[in-house]
C-alpha positions in Angstrom: 24.7 3.8 -17.6 22.6 3.2 -14.3 21.4 -0.2 -13.0 18.1 0.5 -13.5 19.0 1.3 -17.3 20.3 -2.8 -16.9 18.3 -4.5 -14.9 15.3 -3.1 -17.0 16.8 -4.0 -20.0 17.1 -7.4 -18.2 13.8 -7.9 -17.7 12.6 -6.8 -21.5 14.9 -8.6 -22.9 14.1 -11.6 -20.7 10.8 -12.3 -22.3 12.1 -12.7 -25.9 14.5 -15.4 -24.3 12.6 -16.8 -22.0 10.2 -17.4 -25.0 12.4 -19.1 -27.6 13.5 -21.7 -24.5 10.4 -22.6 -24.0 9.5 -23.0 -27.9 12.1 -24.8 -29.2 12.8 -27.0 -25.9 9.4 -27.6 -23.5 6.2 -26.9 -25.6 4.2 -28.6 -21.6 4.6 -24.7 -21.1 2.0 -23.1 -23.6 0.3 -20.9 -21.2 4.1 -19.5 -20.5 5.0 -19.2 -23.9 2.4 -17.4 -25.2 2.3 -14.8 -21.9 6.9 -14.3 -22.6 6.4 -13.3 -26.1 3.3 -10.8 -25.5 5.0 -9.0 -21.9 7.9 -8.4 -24.6 5.4 -6.8 -26.7 3.2 -5.5 -24.4 6.6 -4.2 -22.8 8.1 -2.1 -25.6 4.6 -0.7 -26.3 4.8 0.6 -23.0 8.5 1.8 -23.0 6.7 4.0 -26.9 4.1 5.1 -24.9 6.3 6.2 -22.2 8.3 8.2 -24.8 5.7 9.6 -26.2 3.3 10.4 -22.5 6.5 12.1 -21.3 6.1 9.0 -18.0 9.9 8.8 -15.9 11.0 5.5 -18.1 12.3 4.5 -14.9 8.9 3.1 -14.1 8.4 0.7 -17.0 10.4 -1.7 -14.3 7.1 -1.2 -12.5 5.7 -2.8 -15.7 8.3 -5.3 -16.2 8.2 -7.4 -12.7 4.1 -7.3 -13.4 4.4 -9.0 -16.7 7.6 -12.1 -15.0 5.3 -11.9 -11.0 2.2 -13.3 -13.9 5.0 -15.2 -15.8 6.6 -16.6 -12.3 3.1 -17.2 -11.3 2.4 -19.2 -13.8 5.7 -21.5 -14.1 5.6 -22.2 -10.7 3.2 -21.3 -8.1 -0.6 -20.5 -9.0 -3.2 -23.2 -7.4 -0.8 -25.1 -6.0 -0.3 -25.4 -2.4 2.7 -24.1 -2.8 1.4 -20.1 -2.2 -1.7 -20.2 -2.8 -2.5 -16.6 -2.4 0.0 -15.5 -4.6 -2.6 -14.5 -7.5 -4.5 -12.8 -4.9 -1.3 -11.0 -4.4 -0.3 -9.7 -7.9 -4.4 -7.8 -7.9 -3.2 -6.1 -5.4 0.5 -5.2 -6.2 -0.3 -4.3 -10.1 -2.7 -2.0 -9.5 -0.7 -0.1 -7.4 2.0 0.0 -10.1 -0.4 1.3 -12.4 -1.9 4.0 -10.0 2.4 4.6 -9.7 2.4 5.1 -13.5 -0.8 7.5 -13.9 -0.7 9.4 -11.1 3.4 9.9 -12.9 1.4 11.0 -16.1 -1.0 13.8 -15.1 2.0 14.7 -12.6 4.4 14.6 -15.0 1.9 17.1 -17.4 1.0 19.4 -15.8 -2.9 17.7 -15.6 -4.6 18.0 -11.9 -7.0 15.7 -12.0 -8.6 14.2 -8.6 -7.3 10.5 -6.9 -11.3 9.7 -8.2 -10.3 10.3 -11.4 -7.5 8.3 -10.6 -9.1 5.5 -9.1 -12.0 5.3 -12.0 -8.7 5.0 -14.4 -6.7 1.9 -12.4 -10.5 0.6 -12.4 -10.8 0.7 -16.2 -8.2 -0.7 -16.4 -8.8 -3.2 -14.2 -11.6 -4.0 -15.4 -11.1 -4.4 -19.1 -8.2 -7.0 -17.5 -10.9 -8.8 -16.3 -12.9 -8.7 -19.8 -9.8 -10.2 -21.4 -9.5 -13.2 -18.9 -12.9 -14.0 -20.2 -12.4 -13.7 -23.8 -9.0 -16.1 -24.1 -11.6 -18.3 -21.6 -14.7 -18.0 -24.7 -12.6 -18.1 -27.2 -8.8 -20.4 -26.8 -10.5 -22.4 -23.8 -8.0 -20.4 -21.8 -8.6 -21.0 -17.4 -6.9 -17.6 -17.2 -10.8 -17.1 -14.2 -11.6 -19.4 -11.1 -8.8 -20.5 -9.0 -7.8 -24.3 -9.3 -5.5 -27.1 -7.4 -4.3 -29.9 -9.3 -7.3 -29.1 -12.3 -9.9 -28.6 -10.0 -11.8 -25.7 -9.5 -12.5 -24.2 -6.3 -13.5 -21.1 -7.2 -15.8 -19.8 -9.6 -14.8 -17.9 -12.6 -17.4 -15.4 -12.0 -16.0 -15.7 -7.9 -12.6 -15.3 -9.1 -12.8 -12.6 -10.7 -14.7 -10.8 -8.5 -12.4 -11.0 -5.7 -9.4 -10.1 -8.4 -11.4 -6.7 -8.7 -11.7 -6.1 -5.4 -7.9 -6.7 -4.6 -7.5 -5.3 -7.2 -9.3 -1.6 -5.8 -7.8 -2.3 -2.1 -4.0 -1.7 -4.1 -5.3 0.9 -5.9 -7.5 2.8 -2.7 -4.8 2.1 -0.4 -1.9 3.8 -2.9 -4.1 6.7 -3.2 -4.6 7.3 0.2 -1.1 7.3 1.8 0.9 7.6 -1.0 2.9 9.8 0.9 3.7 6.9 3.0 6.0 5.6 -0.3 9.3 6.9 -1.0 10.3 9.1 -2.9 12.5 7.1 -5.7 9.1 6.1 -6.9 8.9 9.6 -7.3 11.5 11.1 -9.5 12.1 13.7 -12.0 14.2 11.6 -14.0 12.2 11.1 -17.3 14.8 10.6 -20.0 
């Protein structure tokens, strides 16, 4: 078993372990508990999609890392003075990961497409994420939009959404423009 496979399995089962720890031992972090089980389910579904879609399974680690960074942010960094721009850096990094995966899908399946199509696919994914954040606030009062420091809103919900989308566009365009500069390991041929 390759080291990448081991790391990926640790990240995957780590979501479930984190869920159990917070479910039974600490109810203060309800959002983290929900993210942990949600991340476990989403990564599991993504692994099925990757297998069916002939996508390099090594890239699944990018999905796991994205969710772990989100959990770490909720648990430690978000909306604190430690790293005030942590959330915005994720809104650049995660679209880069998504762009890598979508490009790999098209290349692996010999589907010719333009960079503009890839860009709009990622932009659509980013829009769906922002809609998810909005619905979580509307239906469950979970404040995923806006920036809060010590429970005080310092950036409005609409400004936060627009800034998130702008950073996502920057990440996606940045990767599409400079993709030849990224390591060749990401674009390996190993799909099994």
